[in-house]
N, CA, C and O of each residue as an XYZ file, in Angstrom:
916
protein
N       0.377     -6.837      1.106
C      -1.043     -7.219      1.076
C      -1.235     -8.695      1.428
O      -2.163     -9.064      2.147
N      -0.337     -9.523      0.904
C      -0.412    -10.949      1.233
C      -0.188    -11.172      2.723
O      -0.871    -11.980      3.352
N       0.773    -10.448      3.276
C       1.046    -10.540      4.717
C      -0.176    -10.120      5.520
O      -0.518    -10.766      6.510
N      -0.841     -9.035      5.100
C      -2.030     -8.577      5.810
C      -3.151     -9.615      5.733
O      -3.881     -9.832      6.701
N      -3.275    -10.255      4.561
C      -4.286    -11.297      4.423
C      -4.047    -12.453      5.382
O      -4.984    -12.970      5.991
N      -2.781    -12.858      5.512
C      -2.445    -13.958      6.418
C      -2.665    -13.564      7.879
O      -3.196    -14.349      8.664
N      -2.252    -12.342      8.239
C      -2.460    -11.871      9.610
C      -3.953    -11.737      9.922
O      -4.393    -12.039     11.031
N      -4.719    -11.284      8.939
C      -6.171    -11.169      9.140
C      -6.793    -12.527      9.381
O      -7.654    -12.686     10.247
N      -6.351    -13.507      8.605
C      -6.913    -14.853      8.753
C      -6.524    -15.477     10.088
O      -7.228    -16.348     10.599
N      -5.393    -15.026     10.657
C      -4.967    -15.564     11.955
C      -5.951    -15.227     13.065
O      -5.888    -15.818     14.143
N      -6.874    -14.272     12.817
C      -7.918    -13.959     13.790
C      -8.812    -15.172     14.056
O      -9.515    -15.233     15.064
N      -8.770    -16.124     13.141
C      -9.527    -17.368     13.332
C      -9.122    -18.060     14.630
O      -9.959    -18.633     15.327
N      -7.833    -18.000     14.946
C      -7.342    -18.647     16.162
C      -7.275    -17.671     17.347
O      -7.343    -18.083     18.505
N      -7.142    -16.383     17.042
C      -7.040    -15.393     18.119
C      -8.385    -15.126     18.782
O      -8.456    -14.995     20.004
N      -9.458    -15.043     17.985
C     -10.754    -14.630     18.518
C     -11.855    -15.674     18.320
O     -12.948    -15.524     18.866
N     -11.585    -16.720     17.553
C     -12.592    -17.745     17.245
C     -13.911    -17.118     16.782
O     -14.956    -17.391     17.372
N     -13.879    -16.283     15.736
C     -15.104    -15.592     15.304
C     -15.980    -16.474     14.429
O     -15.613    -17.596     14.080
N     -17.134    -15.945     14.088
C     -17.993    -16.592     13.120
C     -17.241    -16.661     11.772
O     -16.700    -15.648     11.332
N     -17.198    -17.826     11.115
C     -16.422    -17.979      9.878
C     -16.809    -16.987      8.782
O     -15.942    -16.479      8.071
N     -18.101    -16.712      8.643
C     -18.550    -15.774      7.607
C     -18.069    -14.363      7.925
O     -17.633    -13.643      7.027
N     -18.144    -13.958      9.191
C     -17.640    -12.649      9.591
C     -16.144    -12.535      9.315
O     -15.664    -11.494      8.866
N     -15.415    -13.610      9.585
C     -13.968    -13.595      9.389
C     -13.603    -13.368      7.932
O     -12.815    -12.476      7.619
N     -14.175    -14.176      7.035
C     -13.812    -14.053      5.619
C     -14.364    -12.765      5.000
O     -13.830    -12.274      4.005
N     -15.426    -12.223      5.584
C     -15.982    -10.972      5.061
C     -15.029     -9.811      5.287
O     -14.910     -8.929      4.437
N     -14.349     -9.807      6.430
C     -13.534     -8.658      6.790
C     -12.075     -8.741      6.427
O     -11.364     -7.742      6.536
N     -11.595     -9.903      5.995
C     -10.185    -10.024      5.623
C      -9.817     -8.995      4.569
O      -8.737     -8.407      4.616
N     -10.724     -8.776      3.612
C     -10.432     -7.855      2.515
C     -10.229     -6.410      2.982
O      -9.614     -5.617      2.269
N     -10.738     -6.055      4.175
C     -10.582     -4.675      4.636
C      -9.121     -4.334      4.950
O      -8.760     -3.157      4.978
N      -8.283     -5.336      5.184
C      -6.863     -5.078      5.425
C      -6.046     -5.149      4.145
O      -4.868     -4.793      4.135
N      -6.671     -5.611      3.062
C      -5.974     -5.793      1.793
C      -6.261     -4.650      0.823
O      -5.361     -4.161      0.140
N      -7.522     -4.233      0.772
C      -7.927     -3.228     -0.214
C      -7.657     -1.818      0.300
O      -7.353     -1.629      1.478
N      -7.769     -0.840     -0.576
C      -7.438      0.542     -0.235
C      -8.394      1.487     -0.941
O      -8.969      1.149     -1.976
N      -8.558      2.672     -0.374
C      -9.452      3.670     -0.933
C      -8.718      4.431     -2.038
O      -7.943      5.347     -1.767
N      -8.973      4.038     -3.284
C      -8.266      4.619     -4.428
C      -8.466      6.123     -4.520
O      -7.510      6.865     -4.743
N      -9.709      6.578     -4.347
C     -10.011      7.998     -4.486
C      -9.271      8.815     -3.431
O      -8.760      9.899     -3.712
N      -9.222      8.284     -2.226
C      -8.562      9.011     -1.141
C      -7.052      9.073     -1.347
O      -6.444     10.123     -1.142
N      -6.445      7.965     -1.749
C      -4.994      7.957     -1.926
C      -4.583      8.910     -3.051
O      -3.563      9.589     -2.934
N      -5.354      8.970     -4.132
C      -5.016      9.879     -5.223
C      -5.274     11.335     -4.840
O      -4.549     12.234     -5.265
N      -6.316     11.560     -4.032
C      -6.596     12.929     -3.580
C      -5.477     13.455     -2.694
O      -5.022     14.586     -2.865
N      -5.032     12.631     -1.744
C      -3.945     13.041     -0.851
C      -2.640     13.183     -1.625
O      -1.906     14.155     -1.443
N      -2.352     12.203     -2.497
C      -1.119     12.246     -3.278
C      -1.074     13.487     -4.174
O      -0.016     14.088     -4.364
N      -2.229     13.860     -4.720
C      -2.284     15.035     -5.579
C      -1.974     16.326     -4.847
O      -1.539     17.302     -5.457
N      -2.198     16.334     -3.533
C      -1.933     17.532     -2.735
C      -0.472     17.634     -2.278
O       0.063     18.737     -2.170
N       0.171     16.499     -2.010
C       1.477     16.566     -1.345
C       2.634     16.041     -2.188
O       3.790     16.220     -1.803
N       2.364     15.399     -3.325
C       3.444     14.832     -4.124
C       3.738     15.684     -5.353
O       2.870     16.390     -5.866
N       4.980     15.599     -5.810
C       5.363     16.251     -7.059
C       4.700     15.522     -8.226
O       4.322     14.359     -8.080
N       4.548     16.181     -9.389
C       3.868     15.542    -10.523
C       4.454     14.183    -10.915
O       3.710     13.247    -11.207
N       5.790     14.075    -10.922
C       6.419     12.804    -11.296
C       6.096     11.708    -10.279
O       5.875     10.553    -10.642
N       6.073     12.087     -9.013
C       5.746     11.104     -7.964
C       4.270     10.728     -7.999
O       3.911      9.594     -7.682
N       3.419     11.666     -8.380
C       1.994     11.364     -8.518
C       1.769     10.355     -9.639
O       0.933      9.460     -9.516
N       2.521     10.502    -10.737
C       2.434      9.529    -11.827
C       2.841      8.139    -11.339
O       2.243      7.134    -11.725
N       3.860      8.098    -10.491
C       4.306      6.825     -9.923
C       3.204      6.203     -9.064
O       3.000      4.989     -9.087
N       2.505      7.036     -8.315
C       1.407      6.553     -7.485
C       0.277      5.987     -8.336
O      -0.298      4.950     -8.004
N      -0.038      6.665     -9.429
C      -1.103      6.194    -10.328
C      -0.738      4.825    -10.899
O      -1.590      3.941    -10.994
N       0.529      4.651    -11.279
C       0.976      3.357    -11.810
C       0.861      2.276    -10.738
O       0.439      1.155    -11.022
N       1.240      2.617     -9.505
C       1.143      1.651     -8.396
C      -0.305      1.237     -8.172
O      -0.598      0.056     -7.989
N      -1.207      2.209     -8.188
C      -2.631      1.919     -7.993
C      -3.143      1.008     -9.107
O      -3.859      0.041     -8.845
N      -2.774      1.320    -10.350
C      -3.240      0.522    -11.486
C      -2.743     -0.916    -11.410
O      -3.453     -1.845    -11.794
N      -1.526     -1.096    -10.915
C      -0.960     -2.446    -10.816
C      -1.537     -3.227     -9.645
O      -1.666     -4.449     -9.720
N      -1.884     -2.538     -8.564
C      -2.288     -3.227     -7.344
C      -3.799     -3.439     -7.216
O      -4.238     -4.267     -6.417
N      -4.588     -2.709     -7.986
C      -6.044     -2.912     -7.931
C      -6.425     -4.340     -8.311
O      -7.172     -4.976     -7.567
N      -5.942     -4.877     -9.445
C      -6.303     -6.275     -9.761
C      -5.811     -7.254     -8.703
O      -6.514     -8.207     -8.366
N      -4.611     -7.028     -8.178
C      -4.050     -7.943     -7.180
C      -4.863     -7.925     -5.891
O      -5.191     -8.977     -5.342
N      -5.191     -6.720     -5.407
C      -5.933     -6.614     -4.151
C      -7.341     -7.176     -4.295
O      -7.851     -7.807     -3.370
N      -7.973     -6.954     -5.444
C      -9.315     -7.490     -5.654
C      -9.297     -9.009     -5.789
O     -10.230     -9.686     -5.358
N      -8.234     -9.540     -6.388
C      -8.105    -10.993     -6.487
C      -7.993    -11.613     -5.100
O      -8.651    -12.612     -4.808
N      -7.159    -11.020     -4.243
C      -7.021    -11.510     -2.870
C      -8.347    -11.389     -2.106
O      -8.729    -12.285     -1.354
N      -9.033    -10.268     -2.316
C     -10.306    -10.053     -1.619
C     -11.346    -11.094     -2.029
O     -12.042    -11.660     -1.185
N     -11.438    -11.336     -3.327
C     -12.407    -12.324     -3.821
C     -12.039    -13.716     -3.332
O     -12.910    -14.493     -2.940
N     -10.754    -14.030     -3.355
C     -10.324    -15.353     -2.885
C     -10.670    -15.549     -1.407
O     -11.132    -16.617     -1.007
N     -10.443    -14.503     -0.597
C     -10.745    -14.630      0.837
C     -12.228    -14.840      1.071
O     -12.615    -15.581      1.974
N     -13.069    -14.193      0.263
C     -14.513    -14.350      0.428
C     -15.002    -15.725     -0.029
O     -15.986    -16.242      0.500
N     -14.321    -16.312     -1.002
C     -14.748    -17.627     -1.468
C     -14.436    -18.721     -0.454
O     -14.982    -19.820     -0.550
N     -13.561    -18.438      0.523
C     -13.231    -19.441      1.540
C     -14.470    -19.804      2.356
O     -14.721    -20.975      2.641
N     -15.235    -18.782      2.724
C     -16.389    -19.032      3.600
C     -17.737    -18.897      2.936
O     -18.763    -19.152      3.565
N     -17.758    -18.494      1.654
C     -19.026    -18.401      0.924
C     -18.962    -19.353     -0.258
O     -17.880    -19.688     -0.739
N     -20.094    -19.774     -0.710
C     -20.121    -20.789     -1.764
C     -20.020    -20.139     -3.140
O     -20.989    -20.098     -3.898
N     -18.834    -19.636     -3.446
C     -18.577    -19.008     -4.731
C     -17.277    -19.562     -5.299
O     -16.396    -19.994     -4.555
N     -17.167    -19.545     -6.620
C     -15.928    -19.922     -7.284
C     -15.123    -18.676     -7.601
O     -15.684    -17.633     -7.937
N     -13.810    -18.786     -7.493
C     -12.948    -17.615     -7.662
C     -13.002    -17.071     -9.082
O     -13.204    -15.871     -9.271
N     -12.827    -17.928    -10.082
C     -12.695    -17.473    -11.468
C     -13.901    -16.687    -11.965
O     -13.712    -15.597    -12.504
N     -15.141    -17.183    -11.814
C     -16.294    -16.394    -12.278
C     -16.395    -15.032    -11.596
O     -16.763    -14.043    -12.228
N     -16.064    -14.984    -10.293
C     -16.136    -13.716     -9.573
C     -15.083    -12.730    -10.084
O     -15.339    -11.527    -10.150
N     -13.897    -13.235    -10.445
C     -12.855    -12.368    -10.989
C     -13.255    -11.824    -12.356
O     -13.051    -10.648    -12.660
N     -13.830    -12.707    -13.176
C     -14.219    -12.297    -14.521
C     -15.284    -11.207    -14.477
O     -15.313    -10.327    -15.337
N     -16.163    -11.268    -13.471
C     -17.268    -10.312    -13.363
C     -16.922     -9.083    -12.523
O     -17.726     -8.156    -12.428
N     -15.721     -9.064    -11.905
C     -15.381     -7.955    -11.013
C     -15.119     -6.673    -11.806
O     -14.212     -6.649    -12.638
N     -15.895     -5.602    -11.567
C     -15.741     -4.382    -12.367
C     -14.418     -3.667    -12.135
O     -13.924     -2.993    -13.039
N     -13.823     -3.795    -10.934
C     -12.550     -3.132    -10.666
C     -11.423     -3.764    -11.464
O     -10.588     -3.067    -12.041
N     -11.408     -5.086    -11.491
C     -10.395     -5.799    -12.267
C     -10.575     -5.517    -13.754
O      -9.605     -5.219    -14.450
N     -11.810     -5.609    -14.244
C     -12.076     -5.378    -15.659
C     -11.728     -3.949    -16.072
O     -11.089     -3.723    -17.099
N     -12.163     -2.987    -15.248
C     -11.909     -1.585    -15.565
C     -10.424     -1.252    -15.597
O      -9.962     -0.539    -16.487
N      -9.676     -1.771    -14.622
C      -8.240     -1.503    -14.565
C      -7.516     -2.131    -15.746
O      -6.681     -1.487    -16.381
N      -7.834     -3.385    -16.041
C      -7.182     -4.066    -17.166
C      -7.513     -3.384    -18.485
O      -6.657     -3.270    -19.362
N      -8.760     -2.928    -18.628
C      -9.158     -2.228    -19.849
C      -8.407     -0.906    -19.980
O      -7.945     -0.549    -21.064
N      -8.289     -0.178    -18.857
C      -7.556      1.087    -18.886
C      -6.084      0.895    -19.216
O      -5.520      1.648    -20.010
N      -5.455     -0.118    -18.604
C      -4.041     -0.400    -18.894
C      -3.842     -0.807    -20.348
O      -2.855     -0.425    -20.978
N      -4.792     -1.591    -20.881
C      -4.689     -2.016    -22.284
C      -4.766     -0.825    -23.227
O      -3.979     -0.715    -24.167
N      -5.725      0.070    -22.969
C      -5.853      1.275    -23.797
C      -4.594      2.134    -23.716
O      -4.164      2.723    -24.708
N      -4.011      2.196    -22.517
C      -2.813      3.004    -22.334
C      -1.623      2.406    -23.082
O      -0.897      3.119    -23.775
N      -1.429      1.095    -22.939
C      -0.281      0.437    -23.573
C      -0.393      0.443    -25.096
O       0.609      0.585    -25.797
N      -1.618      0.289    -25.603
C      -1.834      0.281    -27.055
C      -2.050      1.680    -27.608
O      -2.271      1.853    -28.806
N      -1.986      2.691    -26.720
C      -2.158      4.099    -27.105
C      -3.495      4.322    -27.816
O      -3.578      5.032    -28.818
N      -4.533      3.697    -27.267
C      -5.884      3.896    -27.793
C      -6.502      5.104    -27.107
O      -6.626      5.125    -25.883
N      -6.886      6.099    -27.876
C      -7.469      7.314    -27.303
C      -8.985      7.154    -27.185
O      -9.689      6.962    -28.176
N      -9.458      7.238    -25.958
C     -10.894      7.089    -25.713
C     -11.599      8.401    -26.069
O     -11.127      9.465    -25.667
N     -12.704      8.360    -26.804
C     -13.437      9.589    -27.172
C     -13.823     10.405    -25.940
O     -14.119      9.855    -24.879
N     -13.814     11.709    -26.100
C     -14.089     12.606    -24.976
C     -15.484     12.398    -24.401
O     -15.680     12.520    -23.192
N     -16.456     12.084    -25.256
C     -17.817     11.881    -24.757
C     -17.875     10.680    -23.810
O     -18.673     10.661    -22.873
N     -17.028      9.683    -24.060
C     -16.990      8.507    -23.187
C     -16.306      8.855    -21.867
O     -16.811      8.522    -20.795
N     -15.158      9.525    -21.948
C     -14.418      9.859    -20.727
C     -15.195     10.816    -19.831
O     -15.150     10.691    -18.607
N     -15.909     11.774    -20.430
C     -16.666     12.735    -19.622
C     -17.808     12.040    -18.877
O     -18.068     12.334    -17.711
N     -18.484     11.114    -19.563
C     -19.574     10.378    -18.909
C     -19.049      9.436    -17.838
O     -19.660      9.293    -16.779
N     -17.914      8.792    -18.111
C     -17.312      7.917    -17.101
C     -16.859      8.716    -15.887
O     -16.957      8.240    -14.756
N     -16.364      9.923    -16.118
C     -15.940     10.782    -15.010
C     -17.113     11.147    -14.122
O     -16.989     11.156    -12.897
N     -18.255     11.448    -14.734
C     -19.447     11.778    -13.950
C     -19.923     10.574    -13.149
O     -20.289     10.705    -11.981
N     -19.917      9.408    -13.771
C     -20.319      8.199    -13.060
C     -19.367      7.905    -11.908
O     -19.789      7.501    -10.825
N     -18.063      8.115    -12.161
C     -17.072      7.882    -11.108
C     -17.251      8.836     -9.939
O     -17.130      8.442     -8.779
N     -17.543     10.104    -10.253
C     -17.754     11.085     -9.183
C     -18.988     10.739     -8.355
O     -19.006     10.934     -7.140
N     -20.013     10.226     -9.021
C     -21.246      9.866     -8.304
C     -21.067      8.615     -7.453
O     -21.765      8.433     -6.456
N     -20.131      7.755     -7.847
C     -19.970      6.487     -7.133
C     -19.462      6.682     -5.709
O     -19.765      5.879     -4.827
N     -18.686      7.749     -5.478
C     -18.119      7.973     -4.145
C     -19.221      8.260     -3.121
O     -19.325      7.537     -2.131
N     -20.057      9.303     -3.330
C     -21.121      9.546     -2.338
C     -22.134      8.414     -2.269
O     -22.662      8.131     -1.194
N     -22.419      7.757     -3.396
C     -23.371      6.644     -3.364
C     -22.832      5.493     -2.533
O     -23.567      4.865     -1.771
N     -21.538      5.221     -2.685
C     -20.926      4.158     -1.883
C     -20.964      4.480     -0.404
O     -21.275      3.618      0.418
N     -20.644      5.732     -0.060
C     -20.660      6.141      1.349
C     -22.068      6.105      1.925
O     -22.258      5.719      3.078
N     -23.065      6.510      1.121
C     -24.446      6.465      1.587
C     -24.897      5.028      1.839
O     -25.611      4.749      2.802
N     -24.467      4.118      0.956
C     -24.834      2.708      1.113
C     -24.232      2.132      2.380
O     -24.900      1.428      3.138
N     -22.946      2.444      2.603
C     -22.275      1.968      3.812
C     -22.946      2.543      5.053
O     -23.209      1.825      6.017
N     -23.221      3.855      5.020
C     -23.831      4.517      6.178
C     -25.213      3.973      6.503
O     -25.572      3.808      7.669
N     -25.983      3.696      5.453
C     -27.346      3.194      5.677
C     -27.356      1.798      6.292
O     -28.333      1.401      6.928
N     -26.275      1.063      6.103
C     -26.243     -0.317      6.603
C     -25.546     -0.446      7.951
O     -25.380     -1.552      8.465
N     -25.139      0.686      8.524
C     -24.364      0.625      9.768
C     -25.191      0.055     10.923
O     -26.266      0.554     11.254
N     -24.658     -0.984     11.508
C     -25.210     -1.572     12.730
C     -24.026     -1.990     13.578
O     -23.134     -2.690     13.099
N     -24.009     -1.569     14.830
C     -22.852     -1.875     15.657
C     -22.699     -3.380     15.839
O     -23.682     -4.120     15.809
N     -21.485     -3.818     16.024
C     -21.185     -5.243     16.107
C     -21.873     -5.899     17.303
O     -22.137     -5.261     18.321
N     -22.151     -7.181     17.148
C     -22.800     -7.948     18.204
C     -21.758     -8.798     18.926
O     -21.215     -9.745     18.358
N     -21.490     -8.455     20.164
C     -20.575     -9.272     20.955
C     -19.133     -8.824     20.869
O     -18.745     -8.070     19.977
N     -18.347     -9.305     21.819
C     -16.948     -8.914     21.911
C     -16.115     -9.452     20.750
O     -15.172     -8.800     20.302
N     -16.465    -10.638     20.270
C     -15.678    -11.228     19.199
C     -15.675    -10.354     17.953
O     -14.627    -10.123     17.349
N     -16.860     -9.867     17.571
C     -16.951     -9.016     16.383
C     -16.252     -7.683     16.610
O     -15.582     -7.175     15.711
N     -16.399     -7.116     17.793
C     -15.716     -5.856     18.108
C     -14.205     -6.040     18.061
O     -13.485     -5.189     17.538
N     -13.730     -7.148     18.607
C     -12.293     -7.435     18.572
C     -11.806     -7.588     17.138
O     -10.715     -7.134     16.795
N     -12.624     -8.233     16.296
C     -12.262     -8.386     14.894
C     -12.079     -7.032     14.210
O     -11.081     -6.792     13.531
N     -13.061     -6.156     14.403
C     -13.017     -4.837     13.765
C     -11.784     -4.055     14.210
O     -11.092     -3.456     13.387
N     -11.515     -4.064     15.507
C     -10.342     -3.336     16.021
C      -9.038     -3.966     15.526
O      -8.069     -3.262     15.243
N      -9.025     -5.277     15.425
C      -7.834     -5.980     14.941
C      -7.559     -5.626     13.489
O      -6.426     -5.309     13.129
N      -8.587     -5.677     12.654
C      -8.425     -5.319     11.238
C      -7.991     -3.866     11.085
O      -7.133     -3.555     10.258
N      -8.579     -2.980     11.874
C      -8.237     -1.558     11.786
C      -6.781     -1.326     12.167
O      -6.086     -0.547     11.515
N      -6.318     -1.993     13.211
C      -4.915     -1.859     13.635
C      -3.972     -2.362     12.550
O      -2.955     -1.732     12.261
N      -4.312     -3.491     11.955
C      -3.477     -4.030     10.883
C      -3.376     -3.056      9.720
O      -2.288     -2.813      9.198
N      -4.510     -2.501      9.315
C      -4.533     -1.656      8.105
C      -3.875     -0.314      8.318
O      -3.106      0.135      7.468
N      -4.156      0.338      9.429
C      -3.693      1.714      9.613
C      -2.326      1.832     10.288
O      -1.662      2.861     10.163
N      -1.902      0.790     10.998
C      -0.641      0.868     11.740
C       0.384     -0.182     11.297
O       1.529      0.151     10.990
N      -0.032     -1.436     11.267
C       0.922     -2.509     10.974
C       1.378     -2.468      9.522
O       2.574     -2.577      9.252
N       0.446     -2.313      8.580
C       0.826     -2.300      7.165
C       1.764     -1.143      6.821
O       2.790     -1.391      6.187
N       1.473      0.116      7.202
C       2.424      1.195      6.897
C       3.793      0.972      7.539
O       4.822      1.272      6.934
N       3.803      0.443      8.773
C       5.078      0.181      9.441
C       5.868     -0.894      8.702
O       7.083     -0.774      8.543
N       5.181     -1.946      8.250
C       5.848     -3.020      7.503
C       6.391     -2.508      6.173
O       7.487     -2.884      5.759
N       5.624     -1.654      5.511
C       6.066     -1.088      4.233
C       7.260     -0.158      4.444
O       8.198     -0.152      3.647
N       7.219      0.622      5.514
C       8.348      1.505      5.830
C       9.618      0.694      6.077
O      10.695      1.055      5.600
N       9.487     -0.394      6.818
C      10.625     -1.276      7.057
C      11.127     -1.875      5.743
O      12.332     -1.931      5.499
N      10.203     -2.316      4.910
C      10.594     -2.866      3.611
C      11.304     -1.855      2.739
O      12.246     -2.194      2.023
N      10.848     -0.595      2.799
C      11.497      0.464      2.013
C      12.950      0.667      2.444
O      13.828      0.883      1.609
N      13.192      0.595      3.752
C      14.563      0.713      4.258
C      15.409     -0.477      3.832
O      16.556     -0.308      3.418
N      14.852     -1.676      3.930
C      15.605     -2.875      3.569
C      15.942     -2.906      2.081
O      16.983     -3.429      1.685
N      15.059     -2.344      1.265
C      15.288     -2.298     -0.186
C      16.065     -1.056     -0.610
O      16.382     -0.886     -1.787
N      16.374     -0.178      0.370
C      17.119      1.068      0.094
C      16.424      1.912     -0.986
O      17.067      2.413     -1.909
N      15.108      2.055     -0.851
C      14.361      2.856     -1.816
C      14.705      4.334     -1.683
O      14.955      4.810     -0.576
N      14.724      5.067     -2.794
C      14.888      6.524     -2.719
C      13.756      7.144     -1.902
O      12.699      6.538     -1.727
N      13.990      8.346     -1.408
C      13.026      8.996     -0.511
C      11.644      9.139     -1.145
O      10.631      8.932     -0.478
N      11.599      9.495     -2.440
C      10.288      9.711     -3.065
C       9.530      8.398     -3.230
O       8.308      8.372     -3.082
N      10.236      7.304     -3.536
C       9.572      6.009     -3.665
C       9.116      5.494     -2.297
O       8.051      4.887     -2.178
N       9.923      5.739     -1.279
C       9.534      5.352      0.080
C       8.272      6.095      0.498
O       7.358      5.506      1.075
N       8.227      7.398      0.203
C       7.051      8.195      0.549
C       5.808      7.678     -0.168
O       4.735      7.592      0.429
N       5.952      7.335     -1.438
C       4.834      6.788     -2.207
C       4.308      5.510     -1.582
O       3.102      5.335     -1.407
N       5.234      4.621     -1.250
C       4.842      3.310     -0.727
C       4.132      3.432      0.614
O       3.091      2.812      0.830
N       4.697      4.231      1.513
C       4.117      4.366      2.850
C       2.779      5.101      2.790
O       1.837      4.728      3.488
N       2.692      6.130      1.971
C       1.435      6.863      1.824
C       0.341      5.936      1.305
O      -0.787      5.957      1.798
N       0.677      5.135      0.322
C      -0.276      4.174     -0.221
C      -0.734      3.184      0.849
O      -1.922      2.883      0.966
N       0.220      2.686      1.622
C      -0.090      1.667      2.636
C      -0.903      2.220      3.797
O      -1.588      1.462      4.484
N      -0.840      3.529      4.027
C      -1.505      4.117      5.191
C      -2.991      4.388      4.973
O      -3.695      4.763      5.911
N      -3.472      4.201      3.745
C      -4.866      4.529      3.433
C      -5.861      3.533      4.034
O      -5.543      2.353      4.181
N      -7.055      3.999      4.378
C      -8.097      3.070      4.866
C      -8.598      2.201      3.734
O      -8.222      2.404      2.580
N      -9.433      1.246      4.047
C      -9.919      0.295      3.057
C     -10.928      0.936      2.110
O     -11.411      2.042      2.352
N     -11.235      0.230      1.037
C     -12.157      0.737      0.022
C     -13.606      0.624      0.492
O     -13.985     -0.365      1.119
N     -14.403      1.631      0.189
C     -15.826      1.586      0.544
C     -16.551      0.501     -0.250
O     -17.579     -0.014      0.191
N     -16.014      0.157     -1.421
C     -16.652     -0.878     -2.244
C     -16.503     -2.273     -1.641
O     -17.100     -3.227     -2.141
N     -15.717     -2.403     -0.576
C     -15.612     -3.704      0.099
C     -16.978     -4.157      0.599
O     -17.281     -5.350      0.616
N     -17.790     -3.200      1.001
C     -19.150     -3.521      1.480
C     -19.994     -4.120      0.360
O     -20.706     -5.104      0.563
N     -19.907     -3.513     -0.833
C     -20.694     -3.989     -1.974
C     -20.264     -5.404     -2.357
O     -21.101     -6.276     -2.587
N     -18.945     -5.621     -2.422
C     -18.431     -6.938     -2.793
C     -18.853     -8.001     -1.782
O     -19.197     -9.122     -2.157
N     -18.824     -7.643     -0.505
C     -19.208     -8.596      0.543
C     -20.655     -9.029      0.388
O     -20.955    -10.222      0.432
N     -21.554     -8.071      0.208
C     -22.973     -8.403      0.040
C     -23.207     -9.215     -1.232
O     -24.006    -10.151     -1.246
N     -22.512     -8.851     -2.280
C     -22.681     -9.532     -3.566
C     -22.271    -10.998     -3.479
O     -22.837    -11.845     -4.171
N     -21.288    -11.299     -2.630
C     -20.781    -12.669     -2.536
C     -21.315    -13.409     -1.314
O     -20.805    -14.474     -0.968
N     -22.335    -12.860     -0.656
C     -23.008    -13.565      0.417
C     -22.325    -13.493      1.764
O     -22.548    -14.350      2.619
N     -21.482    -12.468      1.970
C     -20.825    -12.303      3.260
C     -21.650    -11.438      4.203
O     -22.814    -11.138      3.935
N     -21.031    -11.043      5.311
C     -21.695    -10.195      6.298
C     -21.328     -8.737      6.024
O     -20.271     -8.260      6.436
N     -22.218     -8.042      5.323
C     -21.943     -6.659      4.966
C     -21.929     -5.723      6.158
O     -21.248     -4.698      6.134
N     -22.674     -6.065      7.201
C     -22.791     -5.170      8.359
C     -21.452     -4.972      9.057
O     -21.086     -3.843      9.383
N     -20.720     -6.055      9.291
C     -19.446     -5.934      9.999
C     -18.417     -5.217      9.130
O     -17.547     -4.515      9.645
N     -18.515     -5.394      7.819
C     -17.614     -4.694      6.906
C     -17.932     -3.192      6.889
O     -17.022     -2.364      6.842
N     -19.215     -2.848      6.928
C     -19.606     -1.435      6.941
C     -19.068     -0.728      8.184
O     -18.583      0.401      8.100
N     -19.153     -1.394      9.338
C     -18.606     -0.817     10.568
C     -17.099     -0.636     10.455
O     -16.562      0.395     10.860
N     -16.417     -1.636      9.905
C     -14.965     -1.566      9.765
C     -14.552     -0.431      8.838
O     -13.617      0.311      9.136
N     -15.250     -0.298      7.712
C     -14.957      0.786      6.770
C     -15.103      2.141      7.453
O     -14.245      3.012      7.310
N     -16.188      2.313      8.191
C     -16.458      3.598      8.846
C     -15.393      3.933      9.886
O     -14.899      5.060      9.931
N     -15.038      2.957     10.721
C     -14.038      3.201     11.767
C     -12.667      3.471     11.152
O     -11.953      4.375     11.587
N     -12.302      2.683     10.139
C     -11.009      2.900      9.475
C     -10.925      4.290      8.853
O      -9.912      4.977      8.985
N     -11.991      4.697      8.178
C     -11.987      5.988      7.494
C     -11.882      7.138      8.503
O     -11.150      8.101      8.274
N     -12.608      7.036      9.611
C     -12.554      8.069     10.640
C     -11.164      8.148     11.283
O     -10.607      9.236     11.430
N     -10.610      6.995     11.664
C      -9.298      6.981     12.319
C      -8.175      7.359     11.364
O      -7.137      7.863     11.792
N      -8.379      7.117     10.064
C      -7.359      7.482      9.078
C      -7.129      8.997      9.039
O      -6.052      9.462      8.667
N      -8.161      9.759      9.430
C      -7.998     11.213      9.501
C      -6.927     11.607     10.515
O      -6.378     12.707     10.453
N      -6.636     10.703     11.447
C      -5.584     10.940     12.449
C      -4.287     10.254     12.057
O      -3.215     10.852     12.149
N      -4.374      8.998     11.620
C      -3.157      8.216     11.375
C      -2.429      8.627     10.096
O      -1.198      8.641     10.070
N      -3.166      8.962      9.039
C      -2.505      9.333      7.779
C      -1.630     10.578      7.949
O      -0.488     10.561      7.490
N      -2.108     11.664      8.588
C      -1.217     12.806      8.819
C       0.013     12.452      9.653
O       1.082     13.029      9.458
N      -0.135     11.509     10.576
C       1.024     11.098     11.383
C       2.068     10.440     10.505
O       3.254     10.739     10.637
N       1.655      9.543      9.604
C       2.605      8.888      8.702
C       3.239      9.900      7.749
O       4.428      9.811      7.443
N       2.444     10.860      7.285
C       3.002     11.902      6.408
C       4.036     12.729      7.156
O       5.079     13.072      6.599
N       3.755     13.048      8.408
C       4.702     13.815      9.223
C       5.994     13.031      9.445
O       7.086     13.594      9.356
N       5.874     11.744      9.731
C       7.061     10.915      9.945
C       7.920     10.863      8.681
O       9.149     10.888      8.755
N       7.261     10.791      7.519
C       8.008     10.821      6.270
C       8.679     12.176      6.058
O       9.808     12.254      5.572
N       7.969     13.243      6.429
C       8.487     14.601      6.251
C       9.756     14.844      7.074
O      10.673     15.533      6.626
N       9.798     14.278      8.268
C      10.991     14.499      9.119
C      12.070     13.452      8.867
O      13.093     13.419      9.550
N      11.822     12.588      7.863
C      12.869     11.665      7.441
C      12.972     10.395      8.239
O      14.046      9.797      8.299
N      11.882      9.956      8.861
C      11.917      8.689      9.608
C      12.145      7.525      8.643
O      12.207      6.372      9.071
């Protein structure tokens, strides 16, 4: 994720884009669609490997959101610490991990209501992104979107696959890592961008293109893992 953030920021010299557009979209190469990765993992992974994926997601959500917020503060007039304290993804993940580690059982009435809210958040997020879609203005913005999409869907999974080989990870851990890395960005990136004064329009386009192309690239990565690449 750190590597993707640095490569994303290098677009500053590659395309000379608008600074606000640049910092708005860096997070699209860092963040991931949690719902999609768990849905896919639930279909193709064994129960033990799915548990491993859930742990990875729980550990990486705070990290990815921290990087995303930091990248947005570069070009917008916000402080990192207050934004982290108020970030619902970071707070929710830390609260869930705390309850898990302390073995605190959440009442069923709370979990059922949270589940309904979580289920509603997916279509609401997609509707918000869709309603804000406006095609990019100029070649620079188009180049940015394509560059971010290439980094997220192709470069990151390839880098993770290489890292898995260098670390001699077992096959199931390698599959987990690459599957996680191959996912498109989070739809909530649009909400965070608008909240912090970035350009939500370019992020909405990037989210849409990444999600559509992921329907092609994710099965390819799964196939490569299946044949033992």
